[in-house]
N, C-alpha and C positions, 0 to 999 in steps of 0.2 A: 291488277296484283301483280308485282313482279315475282319471279322463284327463280332458282336455280336449275340448268338444264344441261345435261350432259352429252356432247356429240359425239359419236367414236368415227373412228375411220382407221385407214392401214396405217401400220409404222412406217414412217418417214414423212407423211405428209399431214402431222398434224398443224405445222405453220400456215402452210396451204389452206387445211381448213378456216382454223383463227382467222387468215387472211378474207375469204370468205364471209364468212359471220361479221366482221368489221364491214365488208362492204354492200352488208346489206342493213349497218345502224347499230346492231344488236354487239352490245359489250362483254367484251370477253373478259373473264375472270382469271382465268388461267390456261395455259397451256401444260397437257397432261401427255405421260405414254399411250401412244393410240386414241388420242381425242381432245377434246378442248373443252372448258367447263364455262358457260356462260351465263348471264344474268339477263330475264325477261320476262313477258307475258306471253300469255295462252295466243296470242295473235303474232307473236315473235317465236314460238314455238311452230305455229303451222307453217310462218313465212320460210324459215329454218328447213323444214321437211320439205317444203314444197321446190326451193332457189337450190338447196348445197347440193354439189356436183362429187364433191368427196366425201362426205359422210356415208356411214354405214346404217348407222340408230341414232334419234335422239333420244335419248333416257331422260324420267322425270325422276331424280334421286329423292327417296323418302327418308334412309338411316344411312347413317353409317356407324358402327362402332367394331371395338374388338372383338376378332372372333379364334376361337383358339378349339374349337371340337363344337360336336354338333349340337350339344345341349345348350351352348350359347348362342348357335346361330338361332334355336330354334324359339330362345328369350327372346333374342331382339328383334327377329319378325314379329313375333307376337306380341310386342309393346306395338307396332302401329295399328292404328284407327282403320281399318281394311273395308267399314260400312261405307267410306268414300266411292271407293273403288266397285261393290260389290252393293248395289243397295236394292238389287234385285234378282233376276234368275241368269245373272251373267256366268260366263265360262271363264275358266283360269288357264294359263301355262305358266309354265316355269325356265328358263332357261339359266343355268350356270357354268361359270366358271372357275379354276380354283389352279394356285400356283405359288409355290413358293410358301406355304403354310403346311397346318398341322393337320387339317383336314384336306385328304387328296386326292378324292375321288369327287368330279363335277356331278357324276348324275346322285350321289348318295347327297350334296348341298342343295340339289334340286327339290329333292325327295323331302328332307327334312324344313324348308322352306315352304312349299304345299300343304307340309302337314300341319304347320304351324297355322297359316293361313284360314285351313278350314275349320282347326283344331277353335281358333280365337271365334271365328266368326259364327259356330254354330252355340260356341257358348253364351255369345253374347244376341243373337236373334235365333237361334234354335235352327237355321239351316246353313249346309253346309254349300259353296259352288261347285259344278261339276267340271272335271277337267277336259277341257278341248286341244288337242295339242296340236292339230292342222290348222284352224278357224278361230283359235279362246278371242274371248273379247276384249278378255285384259290378259296382254302378254306380262309378266313380273320377270324382273332381270335380277339376280346374284353373280357379284362378281368379288372373289374374298383372295385377297393377295398380302400375302407378307401377314397373315392373321389379321387382317385388318377387312370389314365386310361392308360393302355396299350393297344397299336394297334400294332398288328402283321401278317404275314402271316403263313399259317403252310405249312412245307416243307414235312411233313409225309404223307397226303392224310389220309387214312384210320389209326383209331390208330395202334403203333405198336406191343399192344397185341393181334392184329388177325396175328398169325403165318402164318396159315394157313393148318397147320397138324389137327387141331380138326374137325374131319369128323362127328363126333358124342360125343355127353357130356348126363350127366346126371343133375339129378337138381341142379341147384346154383352150377356149376363148379367153381372153383377157378382162377381168370385171370392167364394167362399165366407172364405177366410184375411182379405180386406178388410172384406167384410161385417161379421164379427164382431170384425174391428179397429174399425169404424165403431160399433155397440153399447159395446164396453167404453170407447170414448174418450168416450163421453157419461158414464161415470158409472154409469148405469144399476144398483141395486140389486136387479133379479130379482123385484121385488116388484111395484114400481107398474106403473100399466097402461102399456102401451106401441102408439105408432102408427106403422105405415107405412102412407100415405095416395098413396102412387104404388109398391105393390109388385113388378111388373112379374112375376118367375117366381117372389117371394117369397124371396128368398137372406136379404134383412137380419132377415125377421120370425121364418124358419126357425132361423138363428142365432141369434136371441133368446131364442127358443124352447128350443133346446139349454142355451145359458146359464140359462136360469129354472128347465129340471127336472136342471142340474147331469148331462146325457148327455155323455161325451167327444167330441169331433169324430170321431177316428178309432176308434172301437168299434165298428162294421163293418167295418173293411178286415179282410180275411183274410191280407195277407201285408203286409211290410216290410224291407226291405234287413238290418236288423239280424239279423233269424229266419238268415241265412246266412253272416257272421261268427263268428269265433274269441270262444269265450265266452259266445253265447248257450246259459242255460237255459231250454229250454222249461216248466219247473216254474215260475222265478220268473215267468215272463211269463203262465204261467196264474194264478197269485197277483196280478198285477198288477192283469188285466182282472176278475178277480173283485170286488177292491176297488174298483176304477172302479164297474162294477156295482151294489155295495150302496150306492154313494153315489146314485147316482139317485133324486131323487123326481118328487112328482105336478107339481107347481108350483102358486102359487096367484096368479097373477097374471093381469091380462086382455092378450092381444095381440092387435089389429085389425090387418088388411093388405086395403087397400082398391086398386083400380082401377079404372079406367074400359073397360077392355078385357075383354070376357069372356073371349076364350080364355086370356089371363093369368092368369085368378084360377082358371081349369081346371089350368092346369100346375103354379100354386102349389099348390094342392090337392094335386094328387097327388106331390111334393116334398115336402111337409108329413107326409105318409101314411107317407114309405119314411122320414124322418126320427123318425119317433113323439114329433112333436109337434102333431099333428095335432088333437088332444084340446084344446089350450091355444092354439090359435091361431082366430079368426074371419074368413074369407075374406069380403070384400064386393066386389060390382062394384058401386062408386060414383064419383060425378066430384068432383074434391076441393073444387071448389063446394060439394058435399051433404055435405061434414065435419060430424059432430056436434058438440056443445059437448063437450069431455073434461073431463074430473074434473081436480082440482086434483093437483099434482106429477107431470100424467103427463110420462111423456118420447113425443116424436116423432123418429124419422129420416125425414128425404125425402132421394130421389136421383131427382130430377130430371132430364128429358135435356138432354144439353149443347149436342146441336146442332153440325155439323159442316159444313155449305156457308148460305153468306150469307143463303140464304131461309130455310134452317131455322131460323136465328137472329133474324132478324125476328119470326117465327112464334111464335117460345118468349118473346119479355119479354112477351106479354101474358100467359101461364100462370106465370113468375115474378112479376108483381104481381100476379096472382088469387092466387094459393100465398100471398104474402103476410100480402094483406087477408084471406083466410080466417083467418088461423091466431090472426092478431092478435085477428078476433071471437071463434074457437072455442076458443084454448087458453090462452086467461085463467088465470095462475096455474101454470104449467105451461112447460116448456122445448123448444123446437123446434129440431132440426140438421139444417143442407141442405147435402146433399155436392154439389159441382156441380166441374167441369172448365172451367167458363166466366167467369170472373173477371166481364167483362163484362155476362155475363147476372145475376149476383150483383146487380152492383147497381139492377137493377132490384126485387130483392125490399124491399117498404118495412116492413123493422124494421130495428135498432140491433145489429150482434153484437155481443156481448162478448166473444166469442174466436174465433180464425182459428187454424184448425190445418192445415198443411200435409202433405196424404199426394198417393199417387200411384194410379193404378188404369191400369197396365201403364207408359206411357212417359207417360201424362196427366199435368200436374201440376194436382191440384185441391184445393178447399177445404172444410173440414169447417167452416161455421161455427155460432157457438151464439147463439142469440135467446130472452132472459128474457122471458117476456110477462106482463106484468104486469096 
């Protein structure tokens, strides 16, 4: 049986997410802010959770209604038949977000939703589920925007950005889903050379390695929310996983990731090993000034620091200028992409950008700049 699902993503990655869904043979109904609505079976839901690189969560919407206050929210939630999701002793948790609405507090919206679920179940069955905020059996999701509420069930469990390979990280690491989005946004084919000259803990290079080897990003996860939902068939799930494993390839590209910080390189190597892409990536401790000449048609993605304080910003101007000058000399005939959350610093890169994509790193508005180097 087919039903609607909603895949969430970071702002700016919506169309890339939709392309990922289509590549899986899944019908995209609409692309909206921070996500895409698709129609499919429970098997499609499993496949989406396993394969999507830019999705944060896959939500099964249950109800949508006008919501002008807590009483309306309570009534709308109570109308849903929750017995399907709580047939026994399942625990629950509720996450809520509210914006541009008469209800202004997300915590109050979550508490109202929880009360409505528990009260309606107690009235019908005589029992109410317990709350488990850490490892709930059923995660309820509520989104209220412009006085319109959508109530659904999370089929992912933990956020899909948690791949499981990051055993160690540095300060302010890039989310795996965003890193994958950066790689996919370049249009990289998975075969040409790929460079990351400021790799940090290696997330961009590792996501590129997963793409090159066609390893589904969530293949190593043991638990998903859909496993505890009605309609879950473990035989189908095992078949979906086996098909995914059969599609993995050795990879035939060169991925090179470097950083001037020796500790960062050590961390990146460990993470790449757990992601099973360490055989594909060369990690090198190197200052960006020592970047070697790249072969033509290579792709480079750099995520330089943004700077948060005035003193840091001033010192980073020289780094951005140096980075541009090095790329101009060493990447002739190739394409460089620079991802930055500081538009002011981007002006110090002595390269013309032929394309600018607006993406968000959390709440930070960022730019992904494409520089064709002749």
